[in-house]
LUMNU-216542 format. One record per residue (C-alpha): residue number from 1; z, y, x. Coordinates in pm, whole numbers, plus 50000, padded with zeros to 5 digits. Each point is the difference from the previous one (the first is absolute). Example, Ala and Ser with C-alpha at 12.3 -4.5 7.8 and 13.67 -1.06 7.14 Angstrom:
LUMNU-216542
+-----+-------+-------+-------+
! num !    c3 !    c2 !    c1 !
+-----+-------+-------+-------+
!   1 ! 50780 ! 49550 ! 51230 !
!   2 ! 49934 ! 50344 ! 50137 !
+-----+-------+-------+-------+
end
This chain:
LUMNU-216542
+-----+-------+-------+-------+
! num !    c3 !    c2 !    c1 !
+-----+-------+-------+-------+
!   1 ! 85340 ! 90867 ! 79683 !
!   2 ! 50017 ! 50334 ! 49814 !
!   3 ! 49724 ! 50065 ! 49752 !
!   4 ! 49855 ! 50286 ! 50204 !
!   5 ! 49959 ! 49753 ! 50288 !
!   6 ! 49795 ! 49765 ! 49783 !
!   7 ! 49786 ! 50285 ! 49878 !
!   8 ! 49934 ! 50126 ! 50351 !
!   9 ! 49915 ! 49653 ! 50132 !
!  10 ! 49753 ! 49931 ! 49719 !
!  11 ! 49831 ! 50341 ! 50022 !
!  12 ! 49979 ! 49976 ! 50380 !
!  13 ! 49837 ! 49657 ! 49982 !
!  14 ! 49750 ! 50114 ! 49739 !
!  15 ! 49918 ! 50303 ! 50216 !
!  16 ! 49932 ! 49776 ! 50302 !
!  17 ! 49783 ! 49766 ! 49793 !
!  18 ! 49796 ! 50286 ! 49859 !
!  19 ! 49960 ! 50147 ! 50347 !
!  20 ! 49849 ! 49670 ! 50115 !
!  21 ! 49785 ! 50014 ! 49687 !
!  22 ! 49871 ! 50340 ! 50113 !
!  23 ! 49934 ! 49878 ! 50354 !
!  24 ! 49777 ! 49721 ! 49871 !
!  25 ! 49805 ! 50247 ! 49786 !
!  26 ! 49929 ! 50253 ! 50275 !
!  27 ! 49905 ! 49759 ! 50278 !
!  28 ! 49636 ! 50000 ! 49890 !
!  29 ! 49983 ! 50381 ! 50004 !
!  30 ! 50096 ! 50019 ! 50367 !
!  31 ! 49777 ! 49710 ! 50101 !
!  32 ! 49701 ! 50122 ! 49796 !
!  33 ! 49833 ! 50208 ! 50277 !
!  34 ! 49982 ! 49681 ! 50212 !
!  35 ! 49899 ! 49780 ! 49708 !
!  36 ! 49729 ! 50243 ! 49892 !
!  37 ! 49855 ! 50004 ! 50349 !
!  38 ! 50022 ! 49623 ! 50043 !
!  39 ! 49850 ! 49905 ! 49662 !
!  40 ! 49791 ! 50317 ! 49950 !
!  41 ! 50163 ! 50093 ! 49670 !
!  42 ! 49853 ! 50297 ! 49813 !
!  43 ! 50230 ! 50276 ! 49864 !
!  44 ! 49952 ! 49850 ! 49653 !
!  45 ! 50108 ! 49656 ! 50124 !
!  46 ! 50304 ! 50158 ! 50164 !
!  47 ! 50089 ! 50166 ! 49671 !
!  48 ! 49961 ! 49671 ! 49812 !
!  49 ! 50230 ! 49822 ! 50246 !
!  50 ! 50258 ! 50278 ! 49976 !
!  51 ! 49996 ! 49981 ! 49620 !
!  52 ! 49966 ! 49622 ! 49959 !
!  53 ! 50374 ! 49949 ! 50050 !
!  54 ! 50055 ! 50208 ! 49689 !
!  55 ! 49758 ! 49807 ! 49780 !
!  56 ! 50227 ! 49698 ! 49966 !
!  57 ! 50315 ! 50209 ! 50049 !
!  58 ! 49895 ! 50210 ! 49701 !
!  59 ! 49867 ! 49712 ! 49789 !
!  60 ! 50329 ! 49810 ! 50014 !
!  61 ! 50241 ! 50291 ! 49942 !
!  62 ! 50023 ! 49961 ! 49623 !
!  63 ! 50022 ! 49616 ! 50007 !
!  64 ! 50268 ! 50028 ! 50269 !
!  65 ! 50188 ! 50260 ! 49795 !
!  66 ! 50002 ! 49769 ! 49697 !
!  67 ! 50107 ! 49710 ! 50222 !
!  68 ! 50288 ! 50201 ! 50146 !
!  69 ! 50134 ! 50073 ! 49651 !
!  70 ! 50036 ! 49622 ! 49954 !
!  71 ! 50089 ! 49871 ! 50350 !
!  72 ! 50247 ! 50079 ! 50277 !
!  73 ! 49839 ! 50275 ! 50211 !
!  74 ! 50170 ! 49879 ! 50321 !
!  75 ! 49823 ! 49663 ! 49978 !
!  76 ! 49667 ! 50173 ! 49948 !
!  77 ! 50054 ! 50228 ! 50302 !
!  78 ! 50080 ! 49717 ! 50240 !
!  79 ! 49709 ! 49780 ! 49894 !
!  80 ! 49758 ! 50291 ! 50014 !
!  81 ! 50120 ! 50105 ! 50344 !
!  82 ! 49935 ! 49662 ! 50161 !
!  83 ! 49651 ! 49993 ! 49850 !
!  84 ! 49900 ! 50354 ! 50100 !
!  85 ! 50112 ! 49930 ! 50357 !
!  86 ! 49764 ! 49703 ! 50018 !
!  87 ! 49716 ! 50208 ! 49854 !
!  88 ! 50057 ! 50280 ! 50252 !
!  89 ! 50004 ! 49758 ! 50293 !
!  90 ! 49676 ! 49840 ! 49880 !
!  91 ! 49828 ! 50339 ! 50034 !
!  92 ! 50011 ! 49940 ! 50373 !
!  93 ! 49769 ! 49702 ! 49955 !
!  94 ! 49737 ! 50199 ! 49808 !
!  95 ! 49643 ! 49931 ! 50111 !
!  96 ! 49836 ! 50296 ! 49830 !
!  97 ! 49992 ! 50220 ! 49692 !
!  98 ! 50025 ! 49716 ! 49747 !
!  99 ! 50300 ! 49819 ! 50147 !
! 100 ! 50184 ! 50326 ! 50071 !
! 101 ! 49940 ! 50106 ! 49640 !
! 102 ! 50143 ! 49666 ! 49876 !
! 103 ! 50323 ! 50038 ! 50201 !
! 104 ! 50046 ! 50358 ! 49877 !
! 105 ! 49964 ! 49882 ! 49641 !
! 106 ! 50266 ! 49734 ! 50061 !
! 107 ! 50232 ! 50256 ! 50159 !
! 108 ! 49973 ! 50227 ! 49696 !
! 109 ! 50071 ! 49714 ! 49760 !
! 110 ! 50323 ! 49894 ! 50168 !
! 111 ! 50135 ! 50350 ! 50069 !
! 112 ! 49949 ! 50107 ! 49638 !
! 113 ! 50343 ! 49918 ! 49849 !
! 114 ! 50227 ! 50144 ! 50271 !
! 115 ! 50081 ! 50354 ! 49882 !
! 116 ! 50032 ! 49923 ! 49626 !
! 117 ! 50235 ! 49714 ! 50096 !
! 118 ! 50198 ! 50219 ! 50241 !
! 119 ! 50032 ! 50267 ! 49730 !
! 120 ! 50158 ! 49749 ! 49762 !
! 121 ! 50241 ! 49874 ! 50268 !
! 122 ! 50115 ! 50356 ! 50076 !
! 123 ! 50050 ! 50070 ! 49629 !
! 124 ! 50215 ! 49685 ! 49977 !
! 125 ! 50196 ! 50061 ! 50318 !
! 126 ! 50058 ! 50372 ! 50054 !
! 127 ! 50200 ! 50212 ! 49759 !
! 128 ! 50001 ! 50372 ! 49923 !
! 129 ! 49779 ! 50263 ! 50165 !
! 130 ! 49988 ! 49787 ! 50316 !
! 131 ! 49708 ! 49807 ! 49846 !
! 132 ! 49766 ! 50294 ! 50047 !
! 133 ! 50059 ! 50024 ! 50374 !
! 134 ! 49995 ! 49624 ! 50055 !
! 135 ! 49663 ! 49933 ! 49836 !
! 136 ! 49835 ! 50278 ! 50202 !
! 137 ! 50151 ! 49853 ! 50318 !
! 138 ! 49831 ! 49668 ! 49919 !
! 139 ! 49669 ! 50163 ! 49908 !
! 140 ! 50005 ! 50201 ! 50324 !
! 141 ! 49949 ! 49666 ! 50174 !
! 142 ! 49628 ! 50035 ! 49919 !
! 143 ! 49982 ! 50321 ! 50205 !
! 144 ! 50223 ! 49869 ! 50280 !
! 145 ! 49797 ! 49680 ! 50002 !
! 146 ! 49682 ! 50205 ! 50034 !
! 147 ! 50162 ! 50197 ! 50283 !
! 148 ! 50137 ! 49702 ! 50191 !
! 149 ! 49693 ! 49791 ! 49924 !
! 150 ! 49767 ! 50271 ! 50130 !
! 151 ! 50188 ! 50022 ! 50329 !
! 152 ! 50069 ! 49626 ! 50038 !
! 153 ! 49644 ! 49895 ! 49920 !
! 154 ! 49848 ! 50253 ! 50239 !
! 155 ! 50250 ! 49897 ! 50270 !
! 156 ! 49924 ! 49629 ! 49955 !
! 157 ! 49627 ! 50066 ! 50016 !
! 158 ! 50039 ! 50224 ! 50305 !
! 159 ! 50217 ! 49743 ! 50180 !
! 160 ! 49803 ! 49686 ! 49914 !
! 161 ! 49654 ! 50129 ! 49911 !
! 162 ! 50012 ! 49775 ! 49692 !
! 163 ! 50000 ! 50123 ! 49643 !
! 164 ! 50032 ! 49636 ! 49890 !
! 165 ! 50341 ! 49967 ! 50166 !
! 166 ! 50116 ! 50319 ! 49824 !
! 167 ! 49934 ! 49843 ! 49659 !
! 168 ! 50171 ! 49675 ! 50103 !
! 169 ! 50317 ! 50174 ! 50120 !
! 170 ! 50039 ! 50234 ! 49703 !
! 171 ! 49931 ! 49726 ! 49746 !
! 172 ! 50232 ! 49757 ! 50178 !
! 173 ! 50288 ! 50250 ! 49970 !
! 174 ! 49987 ! 49975 ! 49620 !
! 175 ! 50002 ! 49620 ! 50008 !
! 176 ! 50300 ! 49999 ! 50234 !
! 177 ! 50199 ! 50236 ! 49775 !
! 178 ! 49944 ! 49797 ! 49682 !
! 179 ! 50289 ! 49752 ! 50065 !
! 180 ! 50242 ! 50292 ! 50057 !
! 181 ! 49890 ! 50156 ! 49673 !
! 182 ! 50054 ! 49668 ! 49823 !
! 183 ! 50355 ! 49963 ! 50131 !
! 184 ! 50102 ! 50357 ! 49911 !
! 185 ! 49819 ! 50057 ! 49672 !
! 186 ! 49973 ! 49652 ! 49846 !
! 187 ! 50243 ! 49749 ! 50153 !
! 188 ! 50301 ! 50232 ! 49956 !
! 189 ! 49914 ! 50090 ! 49642 !
! 190 ! 50263 ! 49870 ! 49756 !
! 191 ! 49851 ! 49780 ! 49729 !
! 192 ! 50026 ! 50098 ! 49636 !
! 193 ! 50116 ! 50353 ! 50056 !
! 194 ! 49867 ! 50238 ! 49739 !
! 195 ! 49969 ! 50369 ! 50060 !
! 196 ! 50058 ! 50292 ! 49768 !
! 197 ! 49719 ! 50186 ! 49835 !
! 198 ! 50023 ! 50376 ! 50003 !
! 199 ! 50106 ! 50133 ! 49658 !
! 200 ! 49737 ! 50273 ! 50037 !
! 201 ! 49716 ! 49749 ! 50017 !
! 202 ! 49774 ! 50028 ! 49696 !
! 203 ! 49843 ! 49715 ! 49803 !
! 204 ! 49625 ! 49951 ! 50031 !
! 205 ! 49805 ! 50026 ! 49670 !
! 206 ! 49763 ! 49730 ! 50115 !
! 207 ! 49789 ! 49899 ! 50300 !
! 208 ! 49810 ! 50251 ! 50210 !
! 209 ! 49983 ! 50244 ! 49709 !
! 210 ! 50368 ! 50072 ! 50040 !
! 211 ! 49986 ! 50005 ! 50379 !
! 212 ! 49706 ! 50237 ! 50058 !
! 213 ! 50175 ! 50325 ! 49907 !
! 214 ! 49891 ! 50352 ! 50096 !
! 215 ! 50235 ! 50003 ! 50299 !
! 216 ! 49871 ! 49663 ! 50122 !
! 217 ! 49645 ! 50140 ! 49993 !
! 218 ! 50099 ! 50315 ! 50192 !
! 219 ! 50189 ! 49780 ! 50245 !
! 220 ! 49684 ! 49793 ! 50051 !
! 221 ! 49772 ! 50299 ! 50061 !
! 222 ! 50244 ! 50165 ! 50238 !
! 223 ! 50045 ! 49680 ! 50196 !
! 224 ! 49623 ! 49945 ! 50030 !
! 225 ! 49957 ! 50346 ! 50153 !
! 226 ! 50306 ! 49955 ! 50225 !
! 227 ! 49877 ! 49663 ! 50127 !
! 228 ! 49656 ! 50137 ! 50084 !
! 229 ! 50157 ! 50224 ! 50263 !
! 230 ! 50255 ! 49753 ! 50136 !
! 231 ! 49771 ! 49699 ! 50025 !
! 232 ! 49710 ! 50220 ! 50104 !
! 233 ! 50194 ! 50120 ! 50302 !
! 234 ! 50130 ! 49649 ! 50071 !
! 235 ! 49643 ! 49867 ! 50007 !
! 236 ! 49803 ! 50282 ! 50157 !
! 237 ! 50245 ! 50187 ! 50226 !
! 238 ! 49910 ! 49809 ! 50322 !
! 239 ! 49625 ! 50030 ! 49940 !
! 240 ! 50033 ! 50365 ! 49891 !
! 241 ! 50199 ! 50092 ! 50312 !
! 242 ! 49754 ! 49823 ! 50227 !
! 243 ! 49697 ! 50159 ! 49832 !
! 244 ! 50129 ! 50358 ! 49956 !
! 245 ! 50252 ! 50038 ! 50282 !
! 246 ! 49840 ! 49763 ! 50252 !
! 247 ! 50319 ! 49817 ! 50093 !
! 248 ! 50030 ! 49640 ! 50120 !
! 249 ! 50091 ! 49712 ! 49773 !
! 250 ! 50348 ! 49972 ! 50155 !
! 251 ! 50071 ! 50373 ! 49956 !
! 252 ! 49866 ! 49986 ! 49644 !
! 253 ! 50240 ! 49713 ! 49930 !
! 254 ! 50296 ! 50198 ! 50134 !
! 255 ! 49908 ! 50310 ! 49798 !
! 256 ! 49953 ! 49794 ! 49684 !
! 257 ! 50339 ! 49840 ! 50061 !
! 258 ! 50165 ! 50343 ! 50029 !
! 259 ! 49844 ! 50113 ! 49674 !
! 260 ! 50128 ! 49699 ! 49811 !
! 261 ! 50347 ! 50019 ! 50153 !
! 262 ! 50011 ! 50352 ! 49854 !
! 263 ! 49870 ! 49864 ! 49669 !
! 264 ! 50270 ! 49732 ! 49986 !
! 265 ! 50273 ! 50250 ! 50086 !
! 266 ! 49865 ! 50234 ! 49734 !
! 267 ! 50019 ! 49730 ! 49736 !
! 268 ! 50364 ! 49928 ! 50082 !
! 269 ! 50091 ! 50371 ! 49999 !
! 270 ! 49811 ! 50044 ! 49674 !
! 271 ! 50215 ! 49730 ! 49841 !
! 272 ! 50316 ! 50171 ! 50121 !
! 273 ! 49886 ! 50339 ! 49873 !
! 274 ! 49907 ! 49857 ! 49661 !
! 275 ! 50336 ! 49820 ! 49977 !
! 276 ! 50188 ! 50323 ! 50070 !
! 277 ! 49797 ! 50190 ! 49742 !
! 278 ! 50044 ! 49719 ! 49748 !
! 279 ! 50376 ! 50047 ! 50005 !
! 280 ! 49955 ! 50346 ! 49847 !
! 281 ! 49663 ! 49987 ! 49820 !
! 282 ! 49819 ! 49785 ! 49746 !
! 283 ! 49763 ! 49740 ! 50145 !
! 284 ! 49679 ! 50187 ! 49924 !
! 285 ! 50133 ! 50329 ! 50139 !
! 286 ! 50119 ! 49836 ! 50322 !
! 287 ! 49666 ! 49821 ! 50037 !
! 288 ! 49788 ! 50312 ! 49949 !
! 289 ! 50218 ! 50208 ! 50230 !
! 290 ! 49985 ! 49744 ! 50282 !
! 291 ! 49622 ! 49960 ! 49985 !
! 292 ! 49934 ! 50362 ! 49906 !
! 293 ! 50171 ! 50122 ! 50317 !
! 294 ! 49882 ! 49732 ! 50243 !
! 295 ! 49643 ! 49941 ! 49877 !
! 296 ! 49865 ! 50351 ! 50065 !
! 297 ! 50154 ! 49999 ! 50350 !
! 298 ! 49815 ! 49676 ! 50079 !
! 299 ! 49676 ! 50142 ! 49856 !
! 300 ! 50028 ! 50322 ! 50201 !
! 301 ! 50068 ! 49808 ! 50321 !
! 302 ! 49698 ! 49776 ! 49949 !
! 303 ! 49779 ! 50306 ! 49942 !
! 304 ! 50137 ! 50175 ! 50310 !
! 305 ! 49961 ! 49694 ! 50226 !
! 306 ! 49628 ! 49982 ! 49932 !
! 307 ! 49945 ! 50342 ! 50156 !
! 308 ! 50207 ! 49950 ! 50315 !
! 309 ! 49810 ! 49938 ! 50322 !
! 310 ! 50298 ! 49893 ! 50210 !
! 311 ! 50072 ! 49628 ! 49967 !
! 312 ! 50378 ! 50033 ! 50036 !
! 313 ! 50019 ! 50278 ! 49738 !
! 314 ! 49777 ! 49803 ! 49765 !
! 315 ! 50210 ! 49684 ! 50029 !
! 316 ! 50327 ! 50194 ! 49959 !
! 317 ! 49869 ! 50164 ! 49683 !
! 318 ! 49882 ! 49666 ! 49859 !
! 319 ! 50341 ! 49850 ! 50074 !
! 320 ! 50174 ! 50278 ! 49806 !
! 321 ! 49754 ! 49967 ! 49715 !
! 322 ! 50037 ! 49624 ! 49965 !
! 323 ! 50379 ! 50030 ! 50019 !
! 324 ! 50012 ! 50222 ! 49691 !
! 325 ! 49713 ! 49825 ! 49824 !
! 326 ! 50185 ! 49669 ! 50013 !
! 327 ! 50280 ! 50139 ! 49784 !
! 328 ! 49762 ! 49850 ! 49742 !
! 329 ! 50157 ! 49663 ! 50076 !
! 330 ! 50247 ! 50087 ! 49724 !
! 331 ! 49731 ! 49876 ! 49760 !
! 332 ! 50179 ! 49665 ! 50032 !
! 333 ! 50297 ! 50139 ! 49807 !
! 334 ! 49775 ! 50071 ! 49700 !
! 335 ! 49958 ! 49641 ! 49867 !
! 336 ! 50373 ! 49956 ! 49950 !
! 337 ! 50013 ! 50327 ! 49802 !
! 338 ! 49706 ! 49929 ! 49769 !
! 339 ! 49978 ! 49619 ! 49973 !
! 340 ! 50103 ! 49852 ! 49672 !
! 341 ! 50234 ! 49701 ! 49980 !
! 342 ! 49869 ! 49690 ! 50170 !
! 343 ! 49699 ! 50177 ! 50153 !
! 344 ! 50122 ! 50146 ! 50329 !
! 345 ! 49793 ! 49746 ! 50194 !
! 346 ! 49689 ! 50085 ! 49798 !
! 347 ! 50040 ! 50378 ! 50037 !
! 348 ! 50067 ! 49953 ! 50372 !
! 349 ! 49683 ! 49793 ! 50015 !
! 350 ! 49810 ! 50278 ! 49821 !
! 351 ! 50125 ! 50252 ! 50255 !
! 352 ! 49897 ! 49778 ! 50288 !
! 353 ! 49668 ! 49929 ! 49825 !
! 354 ! 49933 ! 50374 ! 49994 !
! 355 ! 50077 ! 50038 ! 50368 !
! 356 ! 49782 ! 49707 ! 50096 !
! 357 ! 49717 ! 50125 ! 49781 !
! 358 ! 50022 ! 50319 ! 50205 !
! 359 ! 49979 ! 49787 ! 50313 !
! 360 ! 49686 ! 49831 ! 49871 !
! 361 ! 49845 ! 50332 ! 49903 !
! 362 ! 50067 ! 50169 ! 50332 !
! 363 ! 49863 ! 49703 ! 50194 !
! 364 ! 49666 ! 50004 ! 49819 !
! 365 ! 49971 ! 50376 ! 49949 !
! 366 ! 50106 ! 50086 ! 50355 !
! 367 ! 49739 ! 49768 ! 50151 !
! 368 ! 49734 ! 50163 ! 49781 !
! 369 ! 50120 ! 50353 ! 50090 !
! 370 ! 50004 ! 49932 ! 50374 !
! 371 ! 49655 ! 49841 ! 49987 !
! 372 ! 49842 ! 50294 ! 49814 !
! 373 ! 50203 ! 50309 ! 50098 !
! 374 ! 50228 ! 49910 ! 50290 !
! 375 ! 50371 ! 50026 ! 50072 !
! 376 ! 50039 ! 50366 ! 49898 !
! 377 ! 49902 ! 49912 ! 49643 !
! 378 ! 50247 ! 49709 ! 50004 !
! 379 ! 50274 ! 50244 ! 50097 !
! 380 ! 49907 ! 50221 ! 49703 !
! 381 ! 50021 ! 49698 ! 49769 !
! 382 ! 50357 ! 49936 ! 50116 !
! 383 ! 50090 ! 50362 ! 49921 !
! 384 ! 49862 ! 49972 ! 49645 !
! 385 ! 50197 ! 49678 ! 49939 !
! 386 ! 50321 ! 50163 ! 50122 !
! 387 ! 49953 ! 50289 ! 49756 !
! 388 ! 49943 ! 49758 ! 49709 !
! 389 ! 50314 ! 49805 ! 50090 !
! 390 ! 50207 ! 50319 ! 49974 !
! 391 ! 49838 ! 50093 ! 49667 !
! 392 ! 50060 ! 49665 ! 49830 !
! 393 ! 50356 ! 49983 ! 50133 !
! 394 ! 50077 ! 50334 ! 49834 !
! 395 ! 49884 ! 49852 ! 49667 !
! 396 ! 50262 ! 49720 ! 50009 !
! 397 ! 50278 ! 50045 ! 49744 !
! 398 ! 50180 ! 49668 ! 49946 !
! 399 ! 50164 ! 49983 ! 49660 !
! 400 ! 50308 ! 49818 ! 49874 !
! 401 ! 50371 ! 49999 ! 50076 !
! 402 ! 49951 ! 49842 ! 50341 !
! 403 ! 49838 ! 50319 ! 50131 !
! 404 ! 50127 ! 50279 ! 49776 !
! 405 ! 50328 ! 50069 ! 50181 !
! 406 ! 50125 ! 50023 ! 50357 !
! 407 ! 50085 ! 49665 ! 50158 !
! 408 ! 50355 ! 49884 ! 50060 !
! 409 ! 50102 ! 49749 ! 50264 !
! 410 ! 50139 ! 49668 ! 49891 !
! 411 ! 49764 ! 49938 ! 49709 !
! 412 ! 49880 ! 49651 ! 49921 !
! 413 ! 49726 ! 49844 ! 50206 !
! 414 ! 49706 ! 49847 ! 49820 !
! 415 ! 49940 ! 49629 ! 50035 !
! 416 ! 49683 ! 49845 ! 49867 !
! 417 ! 50087 ! 49657 ! 50135 !
! 418 ! 50304 ! 49874 ! 50187 !
! 419 ! 49915 ! 50062 ! 50364 !
! 420 ! 50295 ! 50175 ! 50165 !
! 421 ! 50123 ! 49825 ! 50317 !
! 422 ! 50367 ! 49980 ! 50089 !
+-----+-------+-------+-------+
end
């Protein structure tokens, strides 16, 4: 099989797996209006449940990043996938706030290593500027998973009247896909095959002191702000639509799905745009131009949507805004540009840590905002976070040979551990 065929098959599989990952995350958001009514959850309890996934997801990012720099990332992905599917399915057996909280903590733990592991596999497998588009395709699975999960969960609940069955079906899908992932990513991997390390990769002076550079810190702050908006909408969009626009749960699920389809498409297009710019510009210039043009469009659309009285016009504006906002998915190309030798897994874990910290923050803060000031104030909080994401992104200026010149196709692919399937 030609090499491009192997690359496409691996990236496509990782995209599907991450889409299922996103479905399992968003299921609770769609079912929450029913759960809150059944168990009489307060807004603060809802916020805690929304954020609880991110507690363990965030806590284990750095350990997972260190682990991935020592182990085969494909093995880690498959094992984690089977476990998160079981955890998601067990949410359907929850008997109240405590048991539902426990299953969400388990889900966060087992989903933690996926994107840092996928980032390493893409760096090993895909050559040239194609890496930038491929990693954003995989990361768009979170948005497409939120879109499909919103629609599928609301449809299952509408058809069966059971939120428990929705959790069982979505979690079971991950368990069923684990053997396929094993055959494609692990069983077909040739033993003892070492990969090349990029000649532009820099040596680390020592420990975290050499990893936590200025650009890593700006990357972290930008990702926290970015994640507040993305995960905030993923968690609160159904409740916000029901409360402010007075639509049914099923209609809210469909609208939320449309928004996240646009977000996923925007992430893919953002990767393509960045890749095209990268052929002619240095990394930092291409990054700032991509976010500098798309970010303000997303911000303006979010501002405009808040003042529109017509539901269709409001949804259309939000769709446009999220499409451009999700160009920010190109943040996943940053670790490979700034990570020092042997630390791509750790820097990827730091990036994911930042995003999940944003998920934790928005879960707690949003519940507090809604309780004290309502949904209009929550909307304003999302606007402020979007502005901060743009600001910190403009501050990023990766240094070193890997980012100082336009990219050329055919360059060496980084391999932290031998993990490239035939």
